[in-house]
N, C-alpha and C positions, 0 to 999 in steps of 0.2 A: 122527940124529933127523929126523923129518919133522913138519910142523905143517899141518893142513888149514885152509884159509881159512874153511870153514864151521863149524869147531869150534875156535874160539880157545882157547888154553890147554891143548889136548890134544896131547901129544907122542906120536909113534909111533916106537918103536924098530924099525929095520930089521935083520933077522938072516938071514944067509946060511946055508944048510944043504945039505950034500952029499946028504942023503937026500931033501930036498924035491923033488917033481916038479911042484909048482904053488904058487901064492901062497896063503897062508892068514893069517887075522887072528885074534888071540886077545886077550881082555880078562880080566885077572886079577880074580877075584871078591873077593880079599882087599885088593888095593892099587889096583885100577883101572888098572894099567899096561897099555898097549896095545903089542902086538908084532906086526909083520908079518914072517912067515917067507917067504923067497924062495929059489928054486933057485940053486945056486952060480954059474951062468953068466948069470943073468938080469940085465938092466939096471935101474938104479934108476929110470929114467924109466918103465919098464914097471910097476914096483912102485907108483909114484905114481899111474899111471892106474888100476890096480886099487884102490888106496886110495880115490881120489875116488869110484869107483863104489860103494864100500861105506859112504859117508858116512851114509846113513839107517840102515843096520844098526848102525853104530858108535854113532850117537847113541842109538838104542834100547837097546843093550847098556849104555851108560853110565848111562842113566836108571834101568835096572833095578837097578843096584848102588849108586846114589847114596843116601845117607842120607835118609830121609823125615822131614819135620817134622810132628809130631802137633799137631793144632789144639786150642786151649783158650784160656781167658781170659788176656789178657796177650800173646798171640802176635800178631804183625803179619802181615797178608796184603795183597796188592795187589788193589784193585778199580778197574777202569778206569784203571789206571796210578797210582792214589793208594795209598800205604801207610797202612792203617788198623789200629788196635789193637783186638782183640776184647775186648769188655767186657760185663758183665751188663746187660740192658735190662729195661724194664717193658712191660706190654701184651702184644700177640700178634704184632706185626710186627717184622722186622729192619729197622733203619734206621741211616743214617750221620749222625753229629753231629760236626762238626769233624773231628778226627783219630781218632775212635772209630767202631767198627761195633758197635752195640748189639744183642745177641742175647738175647732173653728165653727163659725156660723152663729145663728141666732141663739142667745143664751136660753131662751124659752124652750128650745128643742134639744138642749144638751142631754137631758135624761134619755130621751128616745134614741138619739144618735149614739150615745155611749152604750146603751143596751145592745143595739144592733152590732156595734163594733165588738163588744165582748162576746156576743153569740158566735160571730164568725171565728174569732180567735179560739173560743172553746171548742167549736166543731173541728177545727184544724188539729188542735192538740189531742183531743179525744180520739179522733180517727187514727192518728199515728199510734197512740198508745194501744188502742183496741186491735189494730192490725198486727202490732208486734206480739201482743199476748195471745191472740188467736192463732197466729202462725206457730207459736211455741207449743200450742196444744194440737195443732193440725186440724183445727175447726174453722168453720166459715161463719161470718156474721152477715145476716141478710139485710139489716137496716140499722141505722143509728138516728135517733131523734133527740131533740133538746126540748126541755120544758122548764117551767119555773115552779118546780115542786117544793113543797114545804116539809113533808114527812119523810122523804127518802131522797138520797143523792143519786140513785140509779136503780134500774130494774132490768130483768132479762126474761123474755118469753121462751117457751119451748120451741118456737119457730126460729129462734136466733135473732130476734129483734131486741136491740138494746136501747134503753132510754136513760138519759142523764140530765141532771140539773145543770143548766148553763152557768150557774153561779160557781161551779167548781173552778172556773178559770180565775177566780179571785183568790183561791187557796194556793198554797205552795205547790209547785209542779209535782212533787213527790206524793202529795195527797191525791191530786187528780189521777196520777198514774196508778195509785193503789185502788181507787174506785173503779178504774177501767179494768184492772186485773180481777177485782172482786166480781164484777158482772160477767166478764169473759169466763171465769171459773164456773159460773152457772151453766155454761154450755155443756159442761161435764156432769155437774151435780146440781139439780134444781132443788136445793135444800140448803140448810146450814149445818149439816152433819160434820163429824170429824173428817170424813172423806173430802167434803167441800173445802174445809180450811186447809187440808193438806195440799189441795190444788192451788189455793191462794198462796200458800207458803212457797210452792214451787215457782209460781209466777213472780211473786213479790216478797222475797224473804224479809222478815222483820216488819211486816205490815201492821203490827200492833201499834206502833208509834203514830202512824198516819191515821189509823182508826181513832185513836185517842184524841188526836188533834181535831178531827171533825166533831167529836162529841163535846169537846170543851170550847172550841172556837167557831164551830159552824153556825151557831145562832146569830153571831154578829154579821155574817154574810147575808142573812135573810133580812136584816134590819135596814138595808139600803133600799130606798124607794126610787124606782125608775119610771 
């Protein structure tokens, strides 16, 4: 068995095959078991290099088969790192009170209303974080868009357009801030070289803890069905 550092708790079974001519990775849709098939004479060190290169694909595959939690009153969801219980509300606006997130209106429309509210909150928080980090570098951001991505939390184009997953608003604020810093750093270095990570460190010292949180806890944010 092999365990990827970026996917704690996920064990990968290594299987040698005389028929295999290359490495291949398979995730069982029924059990979620992960199997890496390798040629008979291949080295395990080569298999592990292949496995690490497939981390993003594997994370996406596991998310797709993970059971999804359907939202409704009584369900708990994280908002900016706080676990809140969904409950009926009055008036027209969604609001947090103590450990409750009050959602007024038709319960059948709760998921759609909640998603819209979270997106607005995510845009506000990300815009503030991006503006602060971009100002620190003396760079300009041309656009910020939100999507419901599965394989990445953010991206940056050479034209200065940033994209983020709106589900970051469910993570602790420090995690959202790190992702904002990460993507803004790409305005300087469009790669993941040592120079890039030096820029990230300048913008968000100690970023390793937030990156580790996303790798260990991020999949749970994807399991919520809106």
